[in-house]
C-alpha positions as CSV (number, residue, x, y, z in Angstrom):
1,M,145.9,71.7,135.0
2,R,144.2,74.3,137.3
3,Q,146.2,77.1,135.6
4,D,145.0,76.0,132.2
5,D,141.4,76.0,133.3
6,E,141.8,79.5,134.8
7,E,143.4,80.8,131.5
8,K,140.6,79.3,129.5
9,R,138.0,81.0,131.7
10,R,140.0,84.3,131.5
11,L,140.1,84.2,127.7
12,R,136.4,83.4,127.5
13,A,135.7,86.4,129.7
14,L,137.9,88.6,127.6
15,E,136.1,87.4,124.4
16,G,132.8,88.2,126.1
17,Y,133.6,91.9,126.3
18,C,134.2,92.2,122.5
19,I,137.0,94.7,123.1
20,L,139.8,93.3,121.0
21,D,140.7,95.1,117.7
22,T,138.0,97.8,118.2
23,P,138.6,101.4,117.1
24,P,139.8,104.0,119.7
25,E,137.2,105.3,122.2
26,E,137.3,108.5,124.1
27,S,136.5,107.0,127.4
28,F,139.7,104.8,127.3
29,D,141.8,107.6,125.9
30,R,140.8,109.8,128.9
31,V,142.0,107.2,131.3
32,V,145.4,107.1,129.6
33,A,145.7,110.9,129.5
34,L,144.9,111.0,133.2
35,A,147.4,108.3,134.1
36,R,150.3,110.2,132.3
37,A,149.4,113.4,134.1
38,L,148.8,111.8,137.5
39,F,152.1,109.9,137.5
40,D,154.2,112.2,135.2
41,V,155.4,109.5,132.9
42,P,156.1,109.7,129.1
43,V,154.1,106.6,128.2
44,A,150.8,105.2,129.4
45,F,148.5,102.7,127.8
46,V,145.5,100.4,128.4
47,S,146.2,96.9,127.1
48,F,144.4,93.5,127.0
49,V,146.2,90.1,126.7
50,D,144.8,87.4,124.6
51,E,146.3,84.0,123.8
52,H,149.1,85.3,121.7
53,R,149.6,89.0,122.2
54,Q,149.2,92.2,124.2
55,W,146.9,94.5,122.3
56,M,146.6,98.2,123.3
57,K,143.1,99.7,123.3
58,A,144.4,103.2,124.2
59,R,148.0,104.6,124.3
60,Q,149.9,107.8,124.4
61,N,153.5,108.4,123.1
62,L,153.9,104.8,121.9
63,D,154.1,103.8,118.3
64,V,153.2,100.1,118.4
65,S,149.7,98.9,119.0
66,E,150.5,95.3,120.1
67,T,153.5,93.1,121.2
68,P,153.9,89.4,121.4
69,R,152.5,88.0,124.7
70,G,155.8,86.3,125.6
71,I,157.7,89.6,126.0
72,A,154.9,91.8,127.3
73,F,155.3,93.2,130.8
74,C,151.5,93.0,131.1
75,S,151.7,89.2,130.9
76,H,153.3,89.3,134.3
77,T,150.8,91.9,135.6
78,I,147.8,89.6,134.9
79,R,149.3,86.8,137.0
80,S,148.8,88.7,140.3
81,P,145.9,90.6,141.7
82,S,148.1,93.4,142.9
83,V,149.9,96.3,141.1
84,L,153.2,95.2,139.5
85,V,156.0,97.7,139.8
86,V,159.5,97.4,138.1
87,P,161.7,100.3,139.2
88,D,164.6,99.3,136.9
89,A,164.1,96.6,134.3
90,T,167.9,96.2,133.8
91,R,168.2,95.0,137.4
92,D,165.2,92.7,137.4
93,P,166.0,89.1,136.4
94,R,162.6,88.7,134.8
95,F,163.2,91.5,132.2
96,L,167.0,91.7,132.0
97,D,167.2,90.1,128.6
98,N,163.7,91.3,127.3
99,P,164.0,92.8,123.8
100,L,161.8,95.7,124.9
101,V,164.5,96.5,127.5
102,T,167.6,95.7,125.4
103,G,166.2,97.3,122.3
104,G,163.5,99.8,121.5
105,P,161.7,101.3,123.2
106,Q,164.3,100.6,126.0
107,I,161.9,100.3,128.9
108,R,163.4,101.0,132.3
109,F,160.5,101.7,134.6
110,Y,157.2,99.9,134.4
111,A,154.1,99.8,136.6
112,G,150.8,98.0,135.8
113,A,147.5,97.5,137.6
114,P,145.4,94.5,136.5
115,I,142.0,95.1,135.0
116,T,139.9,92.5,136.9
117,T,136.3,91.4,136.4
118,A,133.9,90.8,139.3
119,G,134.6,87.1,138.8
120,G,138.4,87.6,139.3
121,E,139.5,87.2,135.7
122,R,142.4,89.6,134.9
123,L,141.9,90.7,131.3
124,G,144.8,93.2,130.9
125,A,146.3,96.2,132.7
126,V,146.6,100.0,132.9
127,C,150.4,100.5,132.3
128,L,153.0,103.2,132.9
129,I,156.4,103.3,131.2
130,D,159.5,105.5,131.6
131,F,162.8,105.3,129.8
132,V,164.8,105.9,133.0
133,P,164.7,104.1,136.3
134,R,162.3,105.5,138.9
135,P,161.6,104.8,142.6
136,A,159.0,102.3,143.5
137,L,155.4,103.6,143.8
138,S,154.1,104.6,147.1
139,E,151.1,102.9,148.6
140,T,148.9,105.9,147.6
141,E,150.2,105.8,144.1
142,R,149.5,102.1,143.9
143,E,145.9,102.6,145.1
144,N,145.4,105.4,142.5
145,L,146.7,103.2,139.6
146,A,144.4,100.4,140.8
147,R,141.5,102.9,140.8
148,L,142.3,103.7,137.2
149,A,142.2,100.0,136.3
150,A,138.8,99.8,138.1
151,V,137.5,102.7,136.0
152,V,138.6,100.8,132.9
153,M,136.7,97.8,134.2
154,D,133.6,99.9,134.7
155,E,133.9,101.3,131.2
156,L,134.1,97.7,129.9
157,E,131.0,96.7,131.7
158,L,129.2,99.8,130.5
159,R,130.4,99.2,127.0
160,R,129.3,95.6,127.0
161,E,125.8,96.7,128.2
162,L,125.7,99.3,125.4
163,V,126.9,96.8,122.9
164,A,124.3,94.3,124.0
165,R,121.6,97.0,123.9
166,R,122.7,98.0,120.4
167,E,122.7,94.4,119.3
168,A,119.3,93.9,120.8
169,E,118.1,97.1,118.9
170,E,119.6,95.8,115.7
171,E,117.9,92.4,116.2
172,L,114.7,94.3,116.9
173,Q,115.2,96.4,113.7
174,H,115.9,93.2,111.8
175,A,112.8,91.6,113.3
176,R,110.8,94.7,112.5
177,A,112.1,94.8,109.0
178,A,111.2,91.1,108.6
179,A,107.8,91.8,110.0
180,D,107.4,94.7,107.7
181,A,108.4,92.6,104.8
182,A,106.0,89.9,105.9
183,N,103.2,92.5,106.2
184,E,104.2,93.9,102.8
185,A,104.0,90.4,101.3
186,K,100.7,89.8,103.1
187,S,99.3,93.1,101.8
188,E,100.5,92.3,98.3
189,F,98.9,88.8,98.5
190,L,95.7,90.4,99.8
191,A,95.7,93.0,97.0
192,N,96.2,90.3,94.4
193,M,93.6,88.0,96.0
194,S,91.2,90.9,96.1
195,H,91.8,91.8,92.5
196,E,91.5,88.2,91.3
197,I,88.3,87.6,93.2
198,R,86.7,91.0,92.6
199,T,87.3,91.1,88.9
200,P,85.1,88.1,88.0
201,L,82.7,89.1,90.9
202,N,82.3,92.5,89.2
203,G,81.1,90.7,86.1
204,I,78.6,88.5,88.1
205,S,77.3,91.4,90.1
206,G,77.2,93.9,87.2
207,F,75.4,91.8,84.7
208,T,72.9,90.7,87.4
209,Q,72.1,94.3,88.1
210,L,71.6,94.9,84.4
211,L,69.2,92.0,84.4
212,L,67.3,93.2,87.4
213,V,66.6,96.7,85.9
214,N,65.0,95.1,82.9
215,P,61.2,95.5,83.4
216,D,60.5,92.7,80.9
217,L,62.4,90.0,82.9
218,P,60.1,87.0,83.6
219,A,59.3,86.5,87.3
220,E,61.2,83.2,87.6
221,S,64.3,84.7,85.8
222,R,64.1,87.7,88.1
223,R,64.0,85.4,91.1
224,H,67.1,83.6,89.8
225,A,68.9,86.9,89.2
226,Q,68.1,88.0,92.7
227,L,69.6,84.8,94.1
228,I,72.7,85.3,92.0
229,D,73.0,88.9,93.3
230,S,72.5,87.7,96.9
231,A,75.2,85.0,96.4
232,A,77.6,87.6,94.9
233,S,77.0,89.9,97.8
234,A,77.7,87.1,100.3
235,L,81.0,86.3,98.6
236,L,81.9,90.0,98.6
237,T,81.2,90.1,102.3
238,V,83.7,87.3,102.9
239,V,86.3,89.1,100.9
240,N,85.6,92.4,102.6
241,D,85.8,90.7,106.1
242,I,89.3,89.4,105.3
243,L,90.5,92.8,104.0
244,D,88.9,94.7,106.8
245,F,90.4,92.5,109.4
246,S,93.8,92.9,107.8
247,K,93.5,96.7,107.8
248,L,92.3,96.8,111.4
249,A,95.2,94.5,112.5
250,A,97.7,96.8,110.7
251,G,96.1,99.9,112.2
252,K,95.4,101.3,108.7
253,L,91.7,101.7,108.8
254,D,90.5,105.3,109.3
255,L,87.0,106.5,110.2
256,D,85.2,108.8,107.8
257,L,83.1,110.9,110.2
258,N,80.1,112.8,108.6
259,P,76.6,113.8,109.7
260,L,74.2,110.9,109.2
261,P,70.5,110.4,109.9
262,I,69.9,107.7,112.5
263,E,66.4,106.7,111.2
264,A,67.7,106.4,107.6
265,L,70.6,104.3,108.7
266,I,68.3,101.9,110.6
267,D,65.8,101.8,107.8
268,N,68.5,101.1,105.2
269,S,70.0,98.3,107.3
270,L,66.7,96.7,107.9
271,S,65.7,96.9,104.3
272,I,68.9,95.0,103.3
273,V,68.2,92.1,105.7
274,R,64.4,92.1,105.5
275,H,64.3,89.7,102.5
276,S,66.4,87.1,104.5
277,A,64.1,87.5,107.4
278,E,61.0,87.0,105.3
279,E,62.4,83.9,103.7
280,K,62.5,82.3,107.2
281,A,59.2,83.8,108.2
282,L,60.9,85.8,111.0
283,D,59.2,88.8,112.6
284,L,61.7,91.7,112.0
285,Q,61.0,94.4,114.6
286,V,62.5,97.8,115.5
287,R,62.2,100.1,118.5
288,V,63.9,103.5,118.7
289,D,64.0,105.6,121.9
290,P,62.2,108.9,121.1
291,R,65.2,110.7,122.7
292,V,67.6,109.5,120.1
293,P,68.8,112.5,118.0
294,A,67.7,112.7,114.4
295,A,71.3,112.8,113.2
296,V,74.8,112.3,114.6
297,F,78.4,112.5,113.5
298,G,79.7,109.0,112.7
299,D,81.1,106.7,110.0
300,R,78.0,105.6,108.1
301,A,79.6,102.7,106.3
302,R,81.2,101.3,109.4
303,L,78.1,101.7,111.6
304,Q,76.0,100.0,109.0
305,Q,78.6,97.3,108.7
306,I,78.3,96.6,112.4
307,L,74.5,96.6,112.4
308,L,74.3,94.4,109.3
309,N,76.7,91.9,110.8
310,L,74.7,91.6,114.0
311,L,71.4,91.5,112.2
312,N,72.6,88.9,109.7
313,N,74.0,86.8,112.5
314,S,70.7,86.9,114.4
315,I,68.7,86.0,111.2
316,K,71.2,83.2,110.4
317,F,71.0,81.5,113.8
318,T,67.2,82.0,114.3
319,H,64.8,79.5,112.8
320,A,61.5,80.8,114.3
321,G,60.3,83.8,116.2
322,S,61.7,87.3,115.9
323,V,64.8,89.5,115.5
324,T,64.5,93.0,117.1
325,L,66.7,96.0,116.7
326,E,66.6,98.6,119.6
327,V,68.3,101.9,119.9
328,D,68.3,103.6,123.3
329,V,69.8,106.8,124.9
330,E,71.7,105.7,128.0
331,A,73.2,109.1,128.8
332,K,73.4,112.7,127.5
333,L,75.9,115.5,128.1
334,D,75.2,118.7,126.0
335,D,75.3,117.6,122.4
336,R,76.9,114.2,123.1
337,Y,74.7,111.2,123.3
338,E,75.6,107.7,124.6
339,L,73.6,105.4,122.4
340,R,73.1,101.7,122.9
341,F,72.3,99.6,119.8
342,L,70.9,96.2,120.6
343,V,70.0,93.2,118.5
344,R,67.8,90.5,120.2
345,D,66.7,87.2,118.7
346,T,64.9,84.0,119.6
347,G,67.5,81.8,118.0
348,I,69.8,79.0,119.1
349,G,71.4,81.0,121.9
350,I,75.0,81.0,123.2
351,S,76.6,78.9,125.9
352,P,78.7,80.6,128.5
353,E,81.9,79.0,127.1
354,V,81.2,80.4,123.6
355,Q,80.4,83.8,125.0
356,R,84.0,84.2,126.3
357,K,85.5,83.8,122.8
358,L,82.8,85.2,120.6
359,F,84.8,88.3,119.6
360,E,88.0,86.5,118.9
361,R,89.1,86.2,115.3
362,F,88.3,83.1,113.3
363,S,86.1,82.0,116.3
364,Q,82.8,80.1,115.9
365,A,80.8,78.1,118.4
366,D,82.2,74.8,117.1
367,V,83.0,73.0,113.9
368,S,79.4,72.0,113.4
369,T,78.5,75.7,113.3
370,F,80.8,76.3,110.4
371,R,79.5,73.2,108.5
372,K,75.9,74.2,109.1
373,Y,75.9,78.0,108.8
374,G,79.2,78.9,107.0
375,G,81.1,82.2,107.6
376,T,84.7,83.2,108.2
377,G,84.5,83.7,112.0
378,L,85.8,87.2,111.4
379,G,82.6,89.2,111.5
380,L,82.3,89.7,115.3
381,A,86.0,90.3,115.7
382,I,85.8,93.0,113.0
383,C,82.7,94.5,114.8
384,K,84.7,94.6,118.1
385,S,87.7,96.2,116.4
386,L,85.4,98.8,114.8
387,V,83.6,99.6,118.0
388,D,87.0,99.9,119.8
389,L,88.2,102.2,117.1
390,M,85.1,104.4,117.7
391,G,85.8,104.4,121.4
392,G,82.8,102.2,122.4
393,Q,82.1,98.9,124.0
394,I,80.5,95.7,122.6
395,G,79.1,92.6,124.2
396,A,76.7,89.7,124.1
397,E,74.5,87.7,126.4
398,G,72.3,84.6,125.8
399,I,71.1,81.3,127.0
400,L,71.7,78.2,125.0
401,G,68.4,77.3,123.2
402,E,66.6,80.5,124.3
403,G,68.1,83.2,122.1
404,S,70.8,85.9,122.2
405,T,71.3,89.6,122.6
406,F,74.2,91.5,121.0
407,W,74.8,95.1,121.9
408,F,77.3,97.9,121.3
409,R,77.5,101.3,123.0
410,L,78.9,104.5,121.4
411,A,79.2,108.2,122.4
412,L,78.1,110.2,119.4
413,Q,77.8,113.9,118.9
414,R,74.4,115.3,117.6
415,A,74.4,116.7,114.1
416,E,71.9,118.8,112.2
417,L,69.5,116.7,110.2
418,E,69.8,119.0,107.2
419,A,73.5,118.4,107.0
420,A,72.9,114.6,107.1
421,A,70.3,114.7,104.3
422,G,71.4,112.6,101.3
423,M,74.3,110.9,103.1
424,L,72.8,107.4,102.5
425,E,73.1,106.1,99.0
426,E,70.1,105.0,97.0
427,G,70.1,101.9,94.9
428,G,69.2,101.5,91.3
429,I,70.3,103.4,88.1
430,Q,68.8,106.9,88.1
431,P,69.3,109.4,85.2
432,S,71.9,111.9,86.1
433,G,71.0,115.6,86.3
434,R,73.7,116.4,83.8
435,R,75.3,114.6,80.8
436,A,79.0,114.0,81.0
437,R,81.6,112.8,78.5
438,V,83.4,109.9,80.3
439,L,86.6,108.2,79.2
440,L,86.5,104.6,80.5
441,V,90.0,103.1,80.7
442,E,89.6,99.3,81.1
443,D,91.3,96.4,79.5
444,L,88.7,93.7,80.2
445,E,85.8,93.7,77.8
446,L,83.5,92.3,80.5
447,N,84.2,95.3,82.7
448,Q,84.0,97.7,79.8
449,E,80.5,96.4,78.9
450,I,79.2,96.7,82.5
451,A,80.5,100.2,83.3
452,R,79.6,101.5,79.9
453,R,76.0,100.2,80.2
454,F,75.6,101.6,83.7
455,L,76.8,105.1,82.6
456,E,74.9,105.2,79.4
457,M,71.7,104.2,81.3
458,A,72.4,107.2,83.5
459,G,72.6,109.4,80.4
460,H,76.3,109.8,80.0
461,H,78.4,109.5,76.9
462,V,81.2,106.9,77.2
463,D,84.4,106.4,75.2
464,V,86.6,103.4,75.9
465,A,90.3,103.0,76.0
466,S,91.9,99.6,76.5
467,D,95.1,100.6,78.3
468,G,96.9,103.6,79.8
469,A,98.7,104.5,76.6
470,E,95.4,104.9,74.7
471,A,94.1,107.0,77.6
472,I,97.0,109.5,77.5
473,L,96.4,110.2,73.8
474,A,92.6,110.1,74.2
475,V,92.5,112.9,76.8
476,Q,94.5,115.1,74.4
477,R,92.1,114.4,71.5
478,A,88.8,115.2,73.3
479,D,87.6,117.2,76.2
480,Y,86.5,114.7,78.8
481,D,84.6,115.6,82.0
482,V,86.0,112.6,83.9
483,V,88.2,109.6,83.4
484,L,87.5,106.2,85.0
485,M,90.9,104.6,85.2
486,D,91.6,100.9,85.9
487,V,95.0,100.3,87.6
488,Q,96.2,96.8,86.4
489,M,96.4,96.9,82.6
490,P,98.8,95.7,79.9
491,V,101.0,98.1,77.9
492,L,100.8,100.9,80.5
493,D,99.1,100.7,83.8
494,G,96.7,103.2,85.4
495,I,99.2,104.6,87.8
496,A,101.8,105.4,85.1
497,A,99.1,106.7,82.8
498,T,97.7,109.1,85.5
499,E,101.2,110.4,86.3
500,A,101.8,111.0,82.5
501,I,98.5,112.8,82.2
502,R,99.3,115.1,85.2
503,R,102.6,116.0,83.4
504,L,100.9,117.1,80.2
505,N,101.4,120.7,79.1
506,S,97.7,121.2,78.3
507,P,94.3,121.6,80.1
508,A,93.9,117.8,79.8
509,R,96.3,117.4,82.8
510,D,93.5,118.7,85.1
511,V,90.8,116.2,84.1
512,P,89.3,114.4,87.1
513,I,90.5,110.8,87.3
514,I,88.8,108.1,89.3
515,A,90.5,104.8,90.1
516,L,88.2,102.0,89.0
517,T,89.9,98.9,90.4
518,A,89.7,95.8,92.5
519,N,92.7,97.0,94.6
520,V,90.8,98.2,97.6
521,L,93.5,98.0,100.3
522,S,94.3,101.4,101.9
523,Q,97.9,101.4,100.7
524,E,96.7,100.7,97.1
525,V,94.1,103.5,97.4
526,N,96.9,105.9,98.7
527,R,99.1,104.9,95.8
528,C,96.3,105.9,93.4
529,R,95.9,109.3,95.1
530,Q,99.7,109.9,95.2
531,A,99.7,109.3,91.4
532,G,97.2,112.1,91.0
533,M,93.8,110.3,91.0
534,N,91.0,112.2,92.6
535,G,88.8,109.4,93.9
536,H,88.3,105.6,94.0
537,V,85.5,103.2,93.2
538,G,86.2,99.6,94.1
539,K,85.2,96.5,92.1
540,P,82.7,95.0,92.2
541,F,80.8,98.3,92.0
542,R,77.1,99.0,92.3
543,A,75.6,101.0,89.5
544,A,74.5,103.8,91.8
545,E,78.0,104.0,93.3
546,L,79.6,104.4,89.9
547,V,77.1,107.0,88.6
548,A,77.5,108.9,91.9
549,A,81.3,109.1,91.5
550,V,80.9,110.4,87.9
551,D,78.4,113.0,89.0
552,R,80.6,114.1,91.8
553,W,83.8,114.5,89.9
554,S,82.5,115.5,86.5
555,K,83.9,118.9,85.3
556,N,80.5,119.4,83.4
557,A,78.9,120.9,86.5
558,A,76.8,123.4,84.6
559,G,74.5,120.7,83.1
560,E,75.2,121.3,79.5
561,A,75.7,118.4,77.1
562,P,79.3,117.7,76.6
563,S,80.8,118.0,73.2
564,T,81.0,114.7,71.4
565,V,83.1,116.0,68.4
566,A,86.8,116.0,68.6
567,T,88.8,119.0,67.4
568,P,89.0,118.8,63.6
569,Q,92.4,118.2,62.2
570,Q,93.8,119.3,58.8
571,V,95.9,116.2,58.1
572,D,94.9,112.6,57.7
573,L,97.8,111.3,59.7
574,D,99.8,113.1,62.4
575,E,103.2,111.5,62.1
576,G,104.3,113.1,65.4
577,T,101.5,111.3,67.3
578,L,102.4,108.0,65.7
579,A,106.1,108.5,66.4
580,E,105.2,109.3,70.0
581,L,103.2,106.1,70.3
582,T,106.0,104.0,68.7
583,E,108.4,105.4,71.2
584,L,106.0,104.6,74.1
585,L,104.9,101.1,73.0
586,G,107.6,99.9,70.6
587,A,107.4,99.4,66.9
588,E,105.9,95.8,67.0
589,K,103.0,96.8,69.3
590,T,102.3,99.9,67.2
591,R,102.1,97.8,64.1
592,E,99.6,95.6,65.8
593,Y,97.4,98.6,66.5
594,V,97.7,99.8,62.9
595,Q,96.7,96.4,61.6
596,R,93.8,96.3,64.0
597,L,92.7,99.7,62.7
598,D,92.9,98.4,59.1
599,R,90.6,95.5,59.9
600,E,88.1,97.9,61.6
601,I,88.2,100.1,58.5
602,E,87.4,97.1,56.3
603,A,84.4,96.3,58.5
604,F,83.4,99.9,58.5
605,A,83.5,100.1,54.7
606,A,81.6,96.8,54.3
607,L,78.6,98.6,55.9
608,S,78.2,100.6,52.7
609,K,77.3,97.4,50.7
610,S,74.2,96.8,52.8
611,E,70.9,97.5,51.1
612,R,69.9,99.7,54.0
613,L,72.2,101.6,56.3
614,D,71.5,100.7,59.9
615,P,72.2,103.8,62.2
616,S,72.8,101.6,65.3
617,A,75.4,99.5,63.4
618,L,77.0,102.7,62.0
619,A,77.2,104.3,65.5
620,K,78.7,101.1,67.0
621,A,81.3,100.9,64.2
622,A,82.1,104.6,64.4
623,H,82.4,104.4,68.2
624,A,85.1,101.7,67.8
625,L,87.1,103.8,65.4
626,V,87.0,107.1,67.4
627,S,89.6,106.1,70.0
628,Q,91.6,103.7,67.8
629,A,92.1,106.3,65.1
630,G,92.9,109.1,67.5
631,L,95.4,106.9,69.3
632,L,97.4,106.3,66.1
633,G,97.3,109.9,64.9
634,F,94.5,109.6,62.3
635,A,92.8,112.6,63.8
636,A,90.6,113.4,60.7
637,L,89.1,109.9,60.8
638,S,88.6,110.1,64.6
639,S,86.8,113.5,64.2
640,A,84.7,112.2,61.4
641,C,83.6,109.1,63.2
642,S,82.8,111.1,66.3
643,A,80.6,113.3,64.2
644,L,79.0,110.2,62.6
645,E,78.3,108.7,66.0
646,E,76.5,111.9,67.0
647,A,74.6,112.1,63.7
648,C,73.3,108.5,64.2
649,A,71.2,109.7,67.1
650,G,69.1,111.6,64.5
651,T,68.1,111.0,60.9
652,E,70.7,112.9,58.9
653,Y,73.5,110.3,59.2
654,R,74.1,109.2,55.5
655,Q,76.2,112.3,54.6
656,A,78.2,111.9,57.9
657,Y,78.9,108.3,57.0
658,E,80.1,109.2,53.5
659,A,82.5,111.8,54.9
660,A,83.8,109.3,57.5
661,L,84.2,106.6,54.9
662,A,86.3,108.9,52.8
663,C,88.5,109.7,55.8
664,A,88.7,106.0,56.5
665,Q,89.8,105.1,53.0
666,R,92.5,107.9,53.1
667,A,93.7,106.7,56.5
668,Q,93.9,103.1,55.3
669,E,96.0,104.2,52.3
670,S,98.3,106.2,54.6
671,A,98.7,103.2,56.9
672,R,99.4,100.7,54.2
673,A,101.9,103.1,52.6
674,R,104.0,103.2,55.7
675,P,107.1,100.9,55.8
676,S,106.3,97.7,57.8
């Protein structure tokens, strides 16, 4: 019974080293080569004995890799802690009738030293074989053979450690891969969530801005519009908090360091929160140390984000009294200033218990705080992460019922005020200094309307394409100064469309392309840039932000009015263009486009039956036909409608309409003559 237990323990130990049936390894082969040379024998091997066999890990001058355990000499070796020596197997009763002696390989001499673990389990042996009888080994030779067995045991231990380390590394890699997959899934979810929330939010914010720039809007309606805009901004803040925290946690948020004027940064931040403070009759104060430099190098957007978070929090939790922003110089070394920004209020204060967890994510004072004041509990955690990223410190003090003080400290380098001029964006829709021709690629009519209105109010000319396929053909029909490209669209998305435009063998491949999308995660922005886009404007966008992007990237830098007339074509229908579109979209989708054009032409022709031609109606109808006709290859119609749209800005539009109508009728005939 005891022997059975010992054998089970031995087999478990052998299994634990994971050595059986493994490929040859140099370290074991060296031991076998050394054994042959040291003892001058024709055969040497390292073997391990499992339940049924003797398996050889390394061998020299021996053809077989395993033998049944019942006839293996090694089976006898593992029964004793000492070296087993058989000088002549034909004279040893234990092996006299052994088939390895009576038949091949006709063993005569055998010596084996057991490979023994620290726990005493004998796993196998280092073995020597000769085909002629030999004298017994001397004591020194026995010790040397035992030393070789000990070397093998050391190799086994080292090998097990390496295998365990490799398995741990593989587990770590699997865990990392699983974590990466989880992060990828999280990022994809956040991107989709951002897109789904920002898309309708863009409509709310955009149309509200359009209402607010209307000087004839009644006072009560203006007040309602301002409340809608404020609510949309609050929702956008929640979305941005979640996305910012995700980027910070993933280490994917980079700082954009530029010269920025401190005074303008403070004024802009205070102007944003002033309305909220006035609603609660709070005294909003500011004090700036006269030693504070006029401008510093920093990330304007992130600094303002921190200030706005602290100011908004103070206003939110203060019912009476004041909120004060202070900026002090705590130290100075050459051009480097250590600035301390401080926001003090007379609000509800903070208990010592709450102070300890203020900057933890999703942390709020208690459940009643969330019910009463709302919020995600991410704002201060994001502030801390941003301050940490800038190499600073952030903290808070306060007494419950007596107010709070939040501060952060940053070391910033002084910058020239002239270099910082104009770094802060102004609100509102201002006329641009130059008129650009813009191609807006957007599938949602709501977003088309908002972006087009913003740009036209700034003095730009806007053409609209509803998907990437239309955009590819549109940039080849007209010379655009800039393209605003949505990313998620049917038929052909913005990424694929941009890549196709960059591959064009024409000057159109160099047109500046700005991503106009709700996908604002860093990896999504990088994907846009890798596709060949020049810039990015996130939805929901402010009017000034969109106009500024167009002004920055527009090719029309000289200030001349862009051409609004497409290159004239000599044929009514370019069959090659239509064939290219069919190959790209498929026959069924192309037929839908042709049928839609037919309906537009019918509506265009119906205008001639009016008693009086309305130039605004003509311009609108012509504008709708420009991109559709060009997309399908009806270049003459596209050119004529573009000329009509231009003519409608003046008084000589009747002749242009007649010419466009003639082109439309010919295009309709060509379209209807095509096989369905």
